[in-house]
PAGURO-950997 format. One record per residue (C-alpha): x, y, z; residue number from 1. Coordinates in steps of 0.02 Angstrom, whole numbers, plus 50000, padded with zeros to 5 digits. Layout:
  east north    up  nr
     X     Y     Z NUM
...
This chain:
  east north    up  nr
 49996 50002 50004   1
 50073 50171 49947   2
 50091 50294 50094   3
 49990 50456 50081   4
 50071 50625 50102   5
 49918 50716 50161   6
 49811 50711 50307   7
 49648 50610 50298   8
 49504 50710 50236   9
 49324 50653 50230  10
 49316 50463 50219  11
 49288 50378 50059  12
 49146 50274 50124  13
 49058 50434 50181  14
 49087 50523 50011  15
 49016 50367 49923  16
 48868 50374 50026  17
 48843 50557 49999  18
 48855 50533 49809  19
 48719 50403 49832  20
 48837 50269 49765  21
 48832 50168 49924  22
 48713 50114 50075  23
 48757 50106 50249  24
 48741 49912 50253  25
 48856 49889 50105  26
 48989 50003 50192  27
 48972 49907 50351  28
 49000 49747 50259  29
 49159 49812 50169  30
 49224 49869 50335  31
 49202 49703 50413  32
 49301 49627 50254  33
 49428 49760 50278  34
 49471 49703 50461  35
 49518 49536 50388  36
 49616 49590 50235  37
 49680 49772 50287  38
 49643 49819 50109  39
 49592 49981 50034  40
 49412 50005 50076  41
 49379 50080 49896  42
 49455 49921 49807  43
 49353 49812 49932  44
 49187 49903 49878  45
 49238 49887 49705  46
 49277 49694 49706  47
 49118 49672 49803  48
 49023 49738 49659  49
 48942 49889 49756  50
 49032 50029 49662  51
 49109 50039 49496  52
 49284 50111 49444  53
 49222 50285 49400  54
 49133 50291 49562  55
 49279 50250 49651  56
 49406 50368 49575  57
 49287 50515 49573  58
 49271 50484 49765  59
 49457 50478 49790  60
 49471 50642 49700  61
 49353 50718 49816  62
 49445 50646 49966  63
 49618 50717 49909  64
 49524 50880 49846  65
 49599 50856 49673  66
 49515 50865 49504  67
 49444 50704 49420  68
 49447 50669 49236  69
 49377 50523 49126  70
 49371 50612 48961  71
 49515 50493 48889  72
 49506 50554 48705  73
 49532 50740 48766  74
 49671 50693 48887  75
 49765 50591 48741  76
 49757 50755 48633  77
 49809 50875 48774  78
 49963 50774 48844  79
 50125 50863 48810  80
 50222 50729 48711  81
 50383 50809 48751  82
 50378 50757 48933  83
 50364 50569 48885  84
 50549 50567 48838  85
 50585 50581 49030  86
 50492 50427 49077  87
 50491 50238 49028  88
 50326 50154 48994  89
 50362 50029 49123  90
 50372 50167 49256  91
 50205 50226 49206  92
 50130 50067 49268  93
 50248 50048 49414  94
 50215 50217 49486  95
 50036 50239 49405  96
 50068 50414 49339  97
 50079 50498 49177  98
 50156 50674 49140  99
 50027 50793 49071 100
 50086 50968 49072 101
 50236 51077 49129 102
 50217 51258 49175 103
 50331 51376 49277 104
 50428 51231 49367 105
 50263 51143 49408 106
 50222 50978 49332 107
 50034 50919 49317 108
 50028 50729 49314 109
 49884 50610 49289 110
 49869 50476 49426 111
 49767 50329 49484 112
 49843 50326 49650 113
 49843 50506 49710 114
 49963 50571 49851 115
 50090 50423 49849 116
 50253 50480 49938 117
 50351 50366 49823 118
 50269 50444 49664 119
 50291 50612 49709 120
 50468 50592 49758 121
 50511 50504 49587 122
 50419 50639 49493 123
 50515 50775 49571 124
 50674 50688 49550 125
 50650 50636 49374 126
 50576 50801 49302 127
 50679 50921 49416 128
 50526 51012 49470 129
 50477 51081 49640 130
 50290 51071 49634 131
 50176 50928 49574 132
 49985 50948 49527 133
 49884 50788 49525 134
 49741 50749 49416 135
 49640 50587 49463 136
 49602 50462 49325 137
 49554 50283 49339 138
 49679 50148 49333 139
 49601 50073 49172 140
 49614 50256 49087 141
 49795 50256 49139 142
 49832 50098 49052 143
 49728 50145 48901 144
 49834 50306 48890 145
 49998 50211 48914 146
 49941 50093 48775 147
 49892 50251 48655 148
 50057 50326 48689 149
 50177 50181 48693 150
 50072 50049 48590 151
 50209 50029 48462 152
 50347 50015 48593 153
 50252 49896 48696 154
 50206 49787 48556 155
 50387 49780 48481 156
 50450 49727 48658 157
 50302 49596 48668 158
 50362 49518 48502 159
 50554 49555 48500 160
 50602 49582 48681 161
 50689 49415 48705 162
 50766 49429 48537 163
 50829 49602 48572 164
 50889 49532 48749 165
 50980 49382 48663 166
 50952 49321 48489 167
 51019 49159 48527 168
 50880 49116 48650 169
 50741 49154 48536 170
 50657 49038 48414 171
 50637 49184 48286 172
 50780 49095 48186 173
 50720 48913 48170 174
 50902 48858 48135 175
 51066 48951 48174 176
 51189 48975 48028 177
 51307 48857 48123 178
 51165 48718 48134 179
 51134 48737 47940 180
 51323 48720 47906 181
 51327 48568 48017 182
 51171 48490 47952 183
 51233 48513 47772 184
 51401 48436 47811 185
 51319 48287 47917 186
 51203 48252 47775 187
 51356 48245 47652 188
 51444 48134 47768 189
 51292 48007 47769 190
 51270 48003 47585 191
 51462 47967 47577 192
 51439 47826 47706 193
 51291 47751 47625 194
 51379 47756 47463 195
 51541 47662 47523 196
 51453 47536 47646 197
 51265 47552 47664 198
 51251 47404 47775 199
 51368 47468 47909 200
 51280 47636 47905 201
 51114 47551 47945 202
 51181 47437 48076 203
 51266 47595 48169 204
 51109 47697 48155 205
 51001 47551 48224 206
 51113 47530 48361 207
 51117 47716 48398 208
 50928 47713 48404 209
 50924 47567 48514 210
 51046 47635 48640 211
 50938 47794 48652 212
 50795 47688 48685 213
 50882 47606 48823 214
 50939 47770 48897 215
 50765 47849 48885 216
 50691 47687 48971 217
 50831 47701 49110 218
 50796 47896 49127 219
 50603 47881 49144 220
 50622 47729 49269 221
 50739 47847 49378 222
 50620 47998 49365 223
 50473 47889 49407 224
 50551 47812 49565 225
 50605 47990 49623 226
 50424 48043 49586 227
 50354 47910 49691 228
 50455 47973 49835 229
 50368 48138 49826 230
 50202 48053 49837 231
 50224 48042 50022 232
 50283 48230 50044 233
 50181 48385 50040 234
 50270 48536 49979 235
 50140 48648 50072 236
 50043 48588 50215 237
 49865 48635 50268 238
 49935 48710 50432 239
 50051 48820 50326 240
 49905 48884 50215 241
 49805 48930 50370 242
 49952 49030 50445 243
 49951 49153 50298 244
 49869 49312 50351 245
 49756 49397 50222 246
 49830 49569 50266 247
 50002 49509 50238 248
 49968 49439 50064 249
 50038 49541 49915 250
 49953 49584 49751 251
 49944 49438 49642 252
 49933 49454 49456 253
 49817 49335 49360 254
 49848 49329 49161 255
 49712 49251 49061 256
 49754 49238 48878 257
 49603 49192 48775 258
 49561 49178 48593 259
 49401 49115 48513 260
 49345 49045 48686 261
 49166 49115 48711 262
 49100 48940 48760 263
 49231 48913 48898 264
 49282 49081 48970 265
 49144 49086 49097 266
 49214 48925 49176 267
 49378 49009 49218 268
 49293 49166 49268 269
 49183 49069 49392 270
 49323 48986 49469 271
 49432 49141 49495 272
 49278 49229 49590 273
 49286 49078 49711 274
 49475 49097 49745 275
 49527 49091 49934 276
 49630 49242 49917 277
 49577 49428 49957 278
 49485 49478 49799 279
 49547 49670 49817 280
 49727 49596 49803 281
 49689 49503 49642 282
 49751 49593 49478 283
 49659 49495 49360 284
 49695 49542 49168 285
 49594 49459 49023 286
 49703 49469 48876 287
 49587 49460 48717 288
 49635 49480 48538 289
 49585 49624 48438 290
 49484 49523 48308 291
 49393 49412 48446 292
 49229 49506 48491 293
 49136 49348 48536 294
 49255 49307 48682 295
 49243 49493 48736 296
 49061 49497 48749 297
 49052 49316 48833 298
 49169 49381 48963 299
 49070 49544 48986 300
 48913 49441 49014 301
 48997 49350 49160 302
 49003 49514 49251 303
 49184 49523 49317 304
 49220 49615 49479 305
 49293 49788 49473 306
 49467 49730 49497 307
 49471 49638 49331 308
 49538 49714 49179 309
 49516 49685 48991 310
 49668 49711 48889 311
 49646 49698 48704 312
 49800 49630 48609 313
 49833 49712 48440 314
 49829 49596 48293 315
 50010 49581 48236 316
 50118 49431 48180 317
 50146 49309 48264 318
 49978 49278 48332 319
 50023 49177 48485 320
 49988 49150 48666 321
 50161 49200 48724 322
 50143 49365 48632 323
 49989 49409 48735 324
 50064 49355 48886 325
 50212 49470 48862 326
 50096 49619 48820 327
 49995 49588 48987 328
 50168 49570 49082 329
 50198 49757 49050 330
 50035 49794 49145 331
 50056 49675 49290 332
 50055 49751 49464 333
 50073 49586 49570 334
 50228 49526 49652 335
 50183 49359 49591 336
 50095 49312 49429 337
 50009 49155 49362 338
 49943 49102 49190 339
 49782 49015 49164 340
 49688 48959 49008 341
 49512 49000 48974 342
 49443 48825 49017 343
 49548 48810 49172 344
 49475 48770 49352 345
 49619 48786 49473 346
 49582 48738 49660 347
 49522 48878 49764 348
 49677 48887 49883 349
 49808 48869 49737 350
 49867 49048 49760 351
 49896 49033 49938 352
 49994 48869 49916 353
 50103 48948 49789 354
 50125 49101 49900 355
 50183 48982 50041 356
 50300 48887 49923 357
 50386 49055 49879 358
 50399 49102 50064 359
 50484 48936 50124 360
 50597 48919 49975 361
 50763 49003 49932 362
 50770 49165 49834 363
 50832 49074 49671 364
 50653 48998 49639 365
 50579 49084 49487 366
 50413 48976 49474 367
 50311 48844 49544 368
 50213 48733 49438 369
 50041 48669 49491 370
 49979 48491 49431 371
 49859 48487 49287 372
 49728 48354 49266 373
 49562 48330 49177 374
 49373 48351 49237 375
 49304 48257 49081 376
 49424 48104 49105 377
 49276 47972 49087 378
 49212 48055 48922 379
 49285 47926 48798 380
 49443 47818 48766 381
 49551 47970 48705 382
 49514 48070 48866 383
 49550 47918 48973 384
 49716 47900 48883 385
 49756 48080 48898 386
 49719 48082 49092 387
 49836 47938 49115 388
 49968 48033 49028 389
 49944 48194 49121 390
 49922 48101 49301 391
 50095 48025 49259 392
 50172 48174 49190 393
 50124 48302 49332 394
 50114 48174 49488 395
 50278 48071 49453 396
 50382 48148 49309 397
 50400 48329 49350 398
 50418 48297 49542 399
 50558 48173 49487 400
 50641 48307 49391 401
 50627 48434 49530 402
 50698 48313 49666 403
 50846 48259 49547 404
 50873 48457 49512 405
 50849 48430 49330 406
 50785 48548 49185 407
 50591 48557 49214 408
 50490 48600 49060 409
 50339 48701 49121 410
 50150 48670 49085 411
 50056 48794 48977 412
 49956 48850 49128 413
 49962 48863 49319 414
 50141 48931 49319 415
 50161 49037 49479 416
 50307 49164 49441 417
 50409 49293 49532 418
 50365 49431 49420 419
 50518 49524 49433 420
 50621 49379 49389 421
 50511 49335 49250 422
 50538 49508 49184 423
 50725 49504 49198 424
 50719 49337 49102 425
 50641 49417 48953 426
 50458 49344 48971 427
 50401 49217 48848 428
 50465 49179 48675 429
 50327 49229 48552 430
 50399 49125 48411 431
 50402 48962 48514 432
 50242 48865 48508 433
 50283 48784 48677 434
 50331 48940 48767 435
 50312 48859 48927 436
 50440 48728 48900 437
 50556 48848 48834 438
 50531 48960 48984 439
 50574 48817 49095 440
 50742 48779 49008 441
 50790 48957 48990 442
 50752 48974 49189 443
 50870 48828 49220 444
 51005 48893 49106 445
 50996 49053 49196 446
 51026 48975 49365 447
 50848 48988 49431 448
 50751 48840 49505 449
 50576 48780 49463 450
 50473 48693 49604 451
 50314 48590 49599 452
 50166 48617 49714 453
 50033 48509 49778 454
 49883 48578 49699 455
 49782 48540 49542 456
 49708 48648 49395 457
 49575 48542 49301 458
 49555 48573 49127 459
 49462 48506 48973 460
 49537 48353 48901 461
 49530 48341 48699 462
 49384 48223 48665 463
 49415 48222 48464 464
 49552 48149 48382 465
 49580 48295 48253 466
 49580 48422 48390 467
 49705 48320 48491 468
 49822 48309 48345 469
 49826 48490 48316 470
 49866 48520 48498 471
 49988 48388 48512 472
 50075 48442 48349 473
 50106 48619 48404 474
 50174 48549 48574 475
 50303 48432 48489 476
 50339 48574 48368 477
 50385 48691 48516 478
 50493 48549 48590 479
 50586 48543 48426 480
 50603 48721 48435 481
 50669 48726 48602 482
 50795 48593 48577 483
 50863 48689 48415 484
 50877 48844 48516 485
 50968 48773 48670 486
 51072 48663 48551 487
 51154 48809 48465 488
 51298 48813 48592 489
 51306 48639 48665 490
 51473 48667 48751 491
 51417 48826 48842 492
 51262 48745 48896 493
 51358 48602 48976 494
 51457 48731 49062 495
 51304 48813 49121 496
 51193 48676 49176 497
 51323 48535 49199 498
 51337 48366 49110 499
 51177 48295 49202 500
 51074 48443 49159 501
 51124 48440 48983 502
 51097 48250 48966 503
 50925 48267 49039 504
 50886 48405 48932 505
 50923 48314 48775 506
 50837 48150 48826 507
 50682 48243 48886 508
 50657 48392 48767 509
 50744 48325 48623 510
 50719 48151 48652 511
 50530 48156 48654 512
 50511 48213 48481 513
 50649 48097 48414 514
 50561 47950 48494 515
 50393 47999 48416 516
 50476 48011 48238 517
 50579 47845 48253 518
 50437 47738 48329 519
 50340 47709 48163 520
 50507 47648 48079 521
 50559 47530 48217 522
 50369 47456 48229 523
 50370 47443 48048 524
 50521 47340 48037 525
 50458 47223 48173 526
 50287 47211 48102 527
 50366 47161 47932 528
 50472 47036 48009 529
 50330 46957 48110 530
 50217 46941 47960 531
 50350 46877 47821 532
 50489 46806 47933 533
 50597 46878 47801 534
 50790 46855 47810 535
 50828 47032 47734 536
 50840 47125 47895 537
 50961 46999 47968 538
 51118 47091 47919 539
 51057 47246 48010 540
 51026 47165 48167 541
 51185 47075 48226 542
 51173 46997 48405 543
 51228 47136 48498 544
 51093 47253 48416 545
 50967 47118 48420 546
 50978 47091 48609 547
 50964 47276 48642 548
 50814 47291 48518 549
 50725 47145 48604 550
 50759 47221 48775 551
 50690 47385 48710 552
 50538 47307 48645 553
 50492 47197 48788 554
 50548 47302 48938 555
 50512 47471 48858 556
 50329 47439 48817 557
 50310 47338 48981 558
 50372 47503 49074 559
 50265 47622 48974 560
 50113 47523 49021 561
 50162 47494 49206 562
 50190 47683 49227 563
 50034 47731 49155 564
 49953 47603 49278 565
 50048 47678 49427 566
 49979 47847 49382 567
 49805 47808 49426 568
 49847 47775 49619 569
 49879 47944 49680 570
 49718 48016 49615 571
 49620 47849 49632 572
 49571 47848 49460 573
 49550 47653 49469 574
 49429 47645 49322 575
 49579 47701 49199 576
 49683 47546 49239 577
 49631 47445 49088 578
 49664 47586 48970 579
 49853 47581 49014 580
 49864 47425 48900 581
 49821 47542 48747 582
 49976 47643 48779 583
 50066 47586 48619 584
 49905 47643 48515 585
 49912 47808 48603 586
 50098 47848 48557 587
 50054 47797 48371 588
 49944 47957 48374 589
 50091 48049 48450 590
 50194 47995 48298 591
 50070 48053 48174 592
 50067 48221 48264 593
 50257 48215 48267 594
 50274 48209 48080 595
 50153 48345 48054 596
 50255 48456 48173 597
 50415 48413 48074 598
 50324 48476 47923 599
 50266 48634 48006 600
 50440 48666 48071 601
 50500 48694 47901 602
 50348 48757 47821 603
 50265 48869 47950 604
 50367 48862 48116 605
 50273 48997 48206 606
 50099 48949 48168 607
 49989 48916 48316 608
 49878 48770 48307 609
 49715 48824 48381 610
 49641 48693 48516 611
 49452 48698 48513 612
 49385 48703 48692 613
 49198 48679 48746 614
 49167 48521 48651 615
 49150 48413 48791 616
 48983 48349 48851 617
 49046 48353 49034 618
 49018 48503 49151 619
 49125 48534 49303 620
 49048 48603 49463 621
 49146 48757 49523 622
 49037 48777 49673 623
């Protein structure tokens, strides 16, 4: 809370009642709420829905005996643009002020938080003035003015900010120059080898693939064993959650990027209204695209509280979720920040669990990942397989990575960040179609840690195969992009993350797409041999290669099925157990999606395959 430089005048509540905006009963209810949260009475009244923003800021102006204006178009024309060279657009949001006019060593500013000592000190120091006159405007109008004045700058940084920070960390260039040269030389070497001795080449490639399979099997087994250990631990206990005092909780920003989601946007909005977190300390920003009127209207119909903001992201290339998140990051006020998708249903105490995790952890933690799962798991075979995969991934695999202190690719939602560290890291990569995994790897490479927390966000599992392939091909393409980005300087990466970190990165991020691409080839060879008993493949399977191949075939498939079966126990999804035996068929779908991803990596690397939501027949009760 910013400290006031003036004595209190007439109280905000009394002013609002005199203006006829508020009843005595509503004020008493808000005052009772204030005793618990210690928040500002004006914002409490706004979040309770008793007053709107204009009424609040008009009352603030009367309280501080200042002028109030909400004629934003006139203000935009009247602002002295020469003054803008003295202030950064980030500082406008940080201090909630905008320079308006300068006359006789007196600066007039537009502000949404009048009489802040920190703001007045900053303004006097930055503009070298003795006197400051304040005009009150709403926080929404301040954001709109900042957008109008700095739109091109904000948009440019939202798209190219990471590239400007370090071009080598951005997927803007799919392949680096050195990678193209290496690939060309490598292909020439392969052609020469095949020309001289095709059989030895095939044997060598076959052996390398089988050794990769063996390493992947061992890696997943180790991660799973470590993940099982985390099952008996609780990163944040119920007593620790209860110990948090509402009046000590900071502002928490919630970014909700949504595009063409009118059917489901109300699901998340309903869940956010039920959060066990002081509503007046929630900075909720709905990020909507300029050409998406349907979602905008659907969101308005759900009557969001006064502490929610709609931010319209300009239509530019690339049209991706991470670009929208970067745009929203400029306007975020929270000490911590979380991303939710439009169809998400986070558990009500998730923010408090994340807050406690940050509180009890060392300062090098940048993010805590909540588990993801599905509310429509029983809809059909595909949703059941999807749920098995996610249950294993978030309940065992990611905790295993965390326990072993290895690279942790983030999920696309429910990532709880330290906002300042996220900004220093450059935000998200708008050119990467799995910006979450990329950010996890970049965090690790910069020396930050990522934790996992014992709370779940429920989503809608894809119930249609075509929709599933669209979504999965985008994810796999993003993993390919991430692997290419952080393989540009392998020696440097080893020095940064260590050999163990480098190996896990290659097995997890690079190995996943590779296995999806190779699986159909190895399966086809096996099926042909089973059906024809041909001797033609005998030369490429000498005894050593054959034994490793048989081990991978038997133990690898057994382990995949077994781990999917184990995944049901933590959440007691016992009805899904038989579907674990369909695991090989499920990976065939992944292979199809991976070849689509590989094609798009070359043909349209930044294309965002939109996943259609709201197609499930199941409804999740947020009550």
